[in-house]
MILORO-458791 format. One record per residue: residue in three letters; residue number from 1; x negated, y, z of N, C-alpha, C in turn. Coordinates in pm, 1 decimal. Atoms other than C-alpha are relative to their C-alpha. Example, Ala and Ser with C-alpha at 12.3 -4.5 7.8 and 13.67 -1.06 7.14 Angstrom:
<nodes>
ALA  1  -89.0  -119.0  0.0  -1230.0  -450.0  780.0  -90.0  120.0  0.0
SER  2  82.0  -119.0  -6.0  -1367.0  -106.0  714.0  77.0  109.0  73.0
</nodes>
This chain:
<nodes>
UNK  1  101.2  76.9  66.1  302.2  8568.7  -219.3  -83.6  -80.4  100.5
UNK  2  78.1  69.7  -101.5  101.8  8486.4  91.8  80.4  -110.2  67.0
UNK  3  -88.5  100.7  -60.0  399.4  8298.3  232.0  4.6  -124.6  -88.3
UNK  4  -2.6  111.4  94.1  413.8  8082.1  -80.5  -130.5  -79.4  8.9
UNK  5  129.4  66.0  -10.9  40.0  8002.4  -56.7  -10.1  -72.5  133.0
UNK  6  3.6  63.2  -132.2  76.4  7926.1  315.6  85.4  -126.7  0.6
UNK  7  -88.1  117.9  4.8  366.7  7686.6  247.8  -68.0  -112.3  -78.6
UNK  8  68.6  100.9  80.4  169.4  7509.6  -23.3  -116.0  -58.9  79.1
UNK  9  113.2  46.8  -79.6  -136.6  7488.1  204.7  46.6  -93.5  110.9
UNK  10  -54.2  84.9  -107.0  74.4  7346.6  490.0  48.4  -132.9  -58.0
UNK  11  -47.2  123.3  65.0  232.8  7093.9  251.5  -118.2  -90.0  -36.0
UNK  12  119.6  78.7  32.3  -111.3  6986.3  132.3  -61.4  -59.9  125.4
UNK  13  51.2  53.4  -126.1  -223.7  6946.7  494.2  84.8  -118.0  47.9
UNK  14  -88.9  109.3  -41.1  80.5  6729.5  566.8  -27.4  -123.7  -86.1
UNK  15  27.3  111.9  90.8  15.4  6513.6  258.0  -136.7  -59.6  30.8
UNK  16  134.3  49.0  -31.0  -357.0  6489.5  342.1  1.5  -74.6  132.8
UNK  17  -11.1  69.5  -128.9  -272.8  6393.5  701.7  67.5  -135.2  -16.2
UNK  18  -70.9  125.3  25.1  -29.2  6130.0  579.0  -92.3  -100.4  -70.0
UNK  19  93.9  88.2  71.1  -291.9  5990.1  339.3  -108.5  -49.7  94.7
UNK  20  101.0  41.4  -97.9  -555.5  5987.6  617.2  56.1  -102.4  97.9
UNK  21  -64.1  94.9  -90.9  -309.5  5809.7  847.2  4.6  -138.7  -63.5
UNK  22  -8.1  129.4  67.7  -256.3  5533.4  589.1  -138.9  -59.5  -25.7
UNK  23  136.4  49.4  18.6  -630.4  5510.0  518.1  -52.6  -59.0  130.2
UNK  24  45.2  50.8  -130.3  -706.6  5465.6  888.8  72.6  -129.4  35.4
UNK  25  -77.1  120.8  -27.2  -427.2  5212.5  924.6  -50.2  -116.6  -85.8
UNK  26  53.0  104.3  89.4  -558.4  5016.6  621.8  -138.5  -44.0  45.5
UNK  27  133.5  33.7  -49.0  -911.3  5032.7  765.3  8.9  -93.3  120.7
UNK  28  -18.5  88.0  -116.5  -793.9  4877.7  1093.8  47.1  -138.8  -44.5
UNK  29  -49.9  128.5  50.2  -607.8  4608.1  903.3  -112.8  -79.2  -66.6
UNK  30  111.3  66.0  66.7  -915.6  4529.6  691.0  -100.9  -50.5  102.5
UNK  31  91.4  45.8  -105.3  -1133.6  4511.4  1003.5  54.1  -124.6  69.7
UNK  32  -56.9  119.1  -62.9  -891.7  4264.1  1164.4  -6.8  -120.1  -94.5
UNK  33  13.9  108.4  97.4  -890.4  4058.0  843.2  -144.5  -46.3  -9.5
UNK  34  141.1  36.5  4.5  -1270.4  4067.0  837.8  -36.6  -89.7  117.9
UNK  35  25.2  83.6  -117.8  -1279.6  3922.3  1189.4  59.8  -139.3  -20.8
UNK  36  -64.1  129.4  25.4  -1033.6  3648.3  1088.9  -78.1  -80.4  -104.2
UNK  37  77.3  68.6  103.9  -1235.3  3566.2  776.2  -132.5  -49.6  57.6
UNK  38  126.8  41.6  -61.8  -1557.6  3555.3  980.6  20.4  -122.4  88.6
UNK  39  -29.3  117.9  -82.4  -1394.2  3307.0  1220.0  31.8  -121.4  -87.4
UNK  40  -44.3  109.2  87.2  -1252.8  3099.5  933.6  -110.0  -46.0  -95.7
UNK  41  104.5  28.1  98.4  -1570.6  3103.4  721.7  -66.0  -136.1  17.5
UNK  42  61.1  133.2  -11.8  -1738.6  2791.8  872.2  95.1  -112.6  -40.5
UNK  43  -97.4  101.8  39.9  -1419.3  2591.6  829.9  16.7  -2.3  -151.7
UNK  44  -13.9  -8.8  144.9  -1390.2  2716.5  472.7  -118.8  -64.4  -69.7
UNK  45  119.7  59.5  59.0  -1748.7  2618.7  393.5  4.1  -151.6  15.3
UNK  46  -10.3  144.2  -23.4  -1694.6  2275.9  549.2  103.9  -63.5  -91.9
UNK  47  -104.5  52.1  88.7  -1373.4  2228.3  349.9  -49.1  -7.2  -144.3
UNK  48  53.9  0.1  136.6  -1550.3  2320.3  26.6  -99.4  -114.0  -17.2
UNK  49  95.6  109.7  8.2  -1831.3  2074.5  102.5  71.8  -135.2  -2.0
UNK  50  -77.8  125.2  -0.2  -1577.9  1798.9  181.8  68.9  -21.7  -134.2
UNK  51  -64.9  10.2  130.0  -1392.9  1874.6  -140.3  -101.4  -41.6  -106.8
UNK  52  105.5  35.8  94.9  -1719.1  1856.1  -336.1  -37.1  -147.7  15.4
UNK  53  31.7  140.8  -24.9  -1799.9  1520.6  -171.4  110.6  -90.5  -52.4
UNK  54  -112.7  80.7  47.5  -1450.0  1389.3  -249.7  1.3  -7.4  -152.8
UNK  55  1.6  -1.3  146.9  -1477.0  1495.4  -614.6  -112.9  -88.7  -52.5
UNK  56  112.1  85.6  41.8  -1819.5  1327.8  -644.4  34.2  -147.3  20.9
UNK  57  -37.9  138.5  -27.1  -1681.1  1011.3  -484.7  101.1  -49.9  -103.3
UNK  58  -100.5  37.7  100.1  -1383.0  1006.0  -720.6  -66.5  -19.9  -135.8
UNK  59  69.3  12.6  127.3  -1611.2  1062.3  -1018.4  -82.3  -129.1  -5.1
UNK  60  76.9  123.6  -6.5  -1837.3  776.8  -907.6  91.7  -121.6  -13.3
UNK  61  -94.6  111.6  7.0  -1536.7  547.9  -859.3  52.7  -17.4  -142.9
UNK  62  -50.8  8.1  137.8  -1400.4  631.9  -1205.0  -107.8  -55.0  -92.6
UNK  63  108.9  52.9  82.6  -1742.1  568.1  -1361.4  -16.8  -149.7  20.8
UNK  64  13.9  142.8  -27.5  -1763.2  230.1  -1188.0  115.9  -78.8  -60.7
UNK  65  -116.6  66.8  58.7  -1410.5  138.4  -1300.2  -16.0  -11.0  -151.1
UNK  66  19.0  3.4  144.9  -1490.4  232.0  -1659.8  -109.7  -98.7  -39.2
UNK  67  106.7  96.5  28.2  -1814.0  30.0  -1648.3  51.7  -142.8  16.6
UNK  68  -58.8  131.8  -21.8  -1621.5  -268.4  -1506.9  88.8  -39.7  -117.4
UNK  69  -88.4  28.0  113.0  -1361.7  -243.9  -1783.4  -82.2  -29.6  -125.5
UNK  70  84.3  23.2  116.5  -1636.1  -221.6  -2045.2  -64.2  -138.5  6.1
UNK  71  59.4  134.1  -15.7  -1808.5  -531.7  -1903.5  102.6  -108.4  -27.4
UNK  72  -104.4  100.3  21.3  -1481.1  -725.1  -1898.6  40.0  -8.5  -146.9
UNK  73  -33.8  0.0  142.0  -1405.9  -620.4  -2256.0  -104.6  -78.3  -79.4
UNK  74  107.7  73.1  68.1  -1746.1  -746.4  -2373.5  9.0  -148.6  32.0
UNK  75  -11.7  140.7  -40.5  -1701.6  -1065.6  -2173.4  118.1  -66.8  -68.9
UNK  76  -117.6  55.4  66.3  -1353.3  -1119.7  -2320.2  -30.8  -32.6  -145.7
UNK  77  28.4  24.7  140.8  -1475.0  -1083.5  -2679.4  -102.9  -111.8  -16.8
UNK  78  97.7  108.8  5.3  -1769.5  -1312.0  -2607.5  70.1  -134.9  16.6
UNK  79  -74.7  125.5  -19.7  -1529.3  -1579.3  -2478.6  85.5  -34.5  -121.3
UNK  80  -82.7  24.4  118.6  -1299.6  -1534.7  -2777.2  -85.9  -56.2  -112.8
UNK  81  89.2  49.6  105.3  -1591.7  -1581.4  -3017.0  -44.4  -141.8  30.6
UNK  82  40.7  136.8  -38.4  -1711.4  -1887.8  -2823.2  112.0  -99.5  -26.1
UNK  83  -112.4  90.5  22.9  -1364.7  -2042.9  -2836.1  23.1  -23.9  -148.5
UNK  84  -19.3  15.8  144.9  -1332.1  -1976.8  -3207.5  -106.5  -93.2  -57.7
UNK  85  108.1  85.5  50.7  -1671.1  -2135.1  -3275.4  21.3  -144.5  44.1
UNK  86  -20.9  136.2  -50.2  -1592.2  -2436.6  -3054.7  113.0  -68.6  -75.3
UNK  87  -112.4  64.3  68.3  -1255.9  -2499.3  -3218.9  -28.3  -19.7  -148.6
UNK  88  40.2  24.4  138.3  -1403.4  -2456.8  -3565.9  -85.7  -127.0  -9.6
UNK  89  82.3  121.4  -1.8  -1667.2  -2717.7  -3480.4  86.4  -123.0  23.2
UNK  90  -89.4  113.6  -26.4  -1393.3  -2943.3  -3340.0  79.3  -38.9  -124.6
UNK  91  -76.2  32.3  121.7  -1187.7  -2915.5  -3656.8  -89.6  -64.2  -105.1
UNK  92  92.9  61.9  95.2  -1493.1  -2996.5  -3867.9  -30.1  -143.6  42.3
UNK  93  28.4  135.2  -48.9  -1578.4  -3293.8  -3645.5  121.6  -90.5  -11.1
UNK  94  -121.9  82.0  3.2  -1216.0  -3409.1  -3643.6  18.6  -64.6  -136.9
UNK  95  -18.1  57.9  133.3  -1215.2  -3458.1  -4013.5  -103.7  -107.6  -28.0
UNK  96  106.0  97.3  29.5  -1545.3  -3648.6  -4015.9  -6.8  -111.2  104.8
UNK  97  16.0  98.6  -107.3  -1556.3  -3820.2  -3676.5  119.7  7.9  93.0
UNK  98  -123.7  -5.4  -76.7  -1214.9  -3894.3  -3524.5  -22.6  -24.6  148.7
UNK  99  20.5  32.0  -141.2  -1333.7  -4053.4  -3199.0  -82.3  106.8  70.3
UNK  100  85.4  -102.3  -60.5  -1608.8  -3800.4  -3129.5  78.0  129.7  19.1
UNK  101  -80.1  -121.9  -9.6  -1365.4  -3516.1  -3195.1  96.1  -8.1  118.0
UNK  102  -91.8  16.3  -112.5  -1118.2  -3658.0  -2943.9  -72.1  20.8  132.2
UNK  103  76.4  -17.7  -123.7  -1386.0  -3679.8  -2674.8  -43.0  145.8  18.5
UNK  104  38.0  -141.7  -8.6  -1503.1  -3327.2  -2755.3  119.3  85.8  40.5
UNK  105  -121.2  -72.8  -40.0  -1144.0  -3202.0  -2727.6  25.3  -15.2  149.2
UNK  106  -17.2  21.7  -144.8  -1117.4  -3360.5  -2384.1  -103.3  79.8  79.2
UNK  107  105.8  -74.1  -69.7  -1450.8  -3203.9  -2283.4  30.9  150.0  0.6
UNK  108  -34.4  -143.0  7.3  -1339.4  -2860.3  -2402.1  118.6  30.0  89.8
UNK  109  -115.7  -20.0  -86.6  -1005.8  -2898.6  -2225.4  -41.9  2.5  146.6
UNK  110  48.7  3.0  -138.2  -1182.7  -2992.9  -1900.9  -80.5  125.2  33.3
UNK  111  78.2  -122.6  -22.2  -1422.2  -2700.4  -1939.8  92.7  120.0  17.2
UNK  112  -96.3  -109.5  -12.2  -1129.9  -2458.7  -1994.4  71.5  -4.4  134.1
UNK  113  -65.3  14.2  -131.3  -955.4  -2596.6  -1685.8  -95.6  40.2  112.4
UNK  114  99.9  -33.0  -103.3  -1276.3  -2564.8  -1482.1  -24.2  152.4  4.7
UNK  115  21.7  -143.4  4.8  -1327.9  -2203.1  -1599.6  118.8  78.0  53.1
UNK  116  -118.3  -72.6  -44.5  -970.8  -2108.3  -1513.3  19.1  -4.7  150.9
UNK  117  -11.9  8.1  -146.2  -1014.7  -2207.2  -1147.2  -70.6  121.9  58.8
UNK  118  64.6  -117.9  -58.2  -1077.8  -1885.1  -950.1  -99.7  -41.9  107.6
UNK  119  94.2  34.2  -105.1  -1376.5  -1885.0  -728.1  -128.6  50.8  -30.5
</nodes>
């Protein structure tokens, strides 16, 4: 009976020693990782700040692009309405005043050509 208890006790000591060995080994590994993380921490913080700055810059650029598109859309519709009104007036004048309508058509054509020149 005592032999059986002694064998079990020795087996438990072996298992406990094995567990302690792995705990100590894991502790050394964690300490080495802690040193590496402490060395890498400033670079990590800097990278996070750079990423935040890049995201803010991209967001600002997208907002500016969307505002530009919105302005161009409004400008386009304003030009379309102006052209429709001008050509309606021209058609009305054409029926009543043939010569004046011709001169107005030339003026509108010249204005369109002038507006199409980039610059």
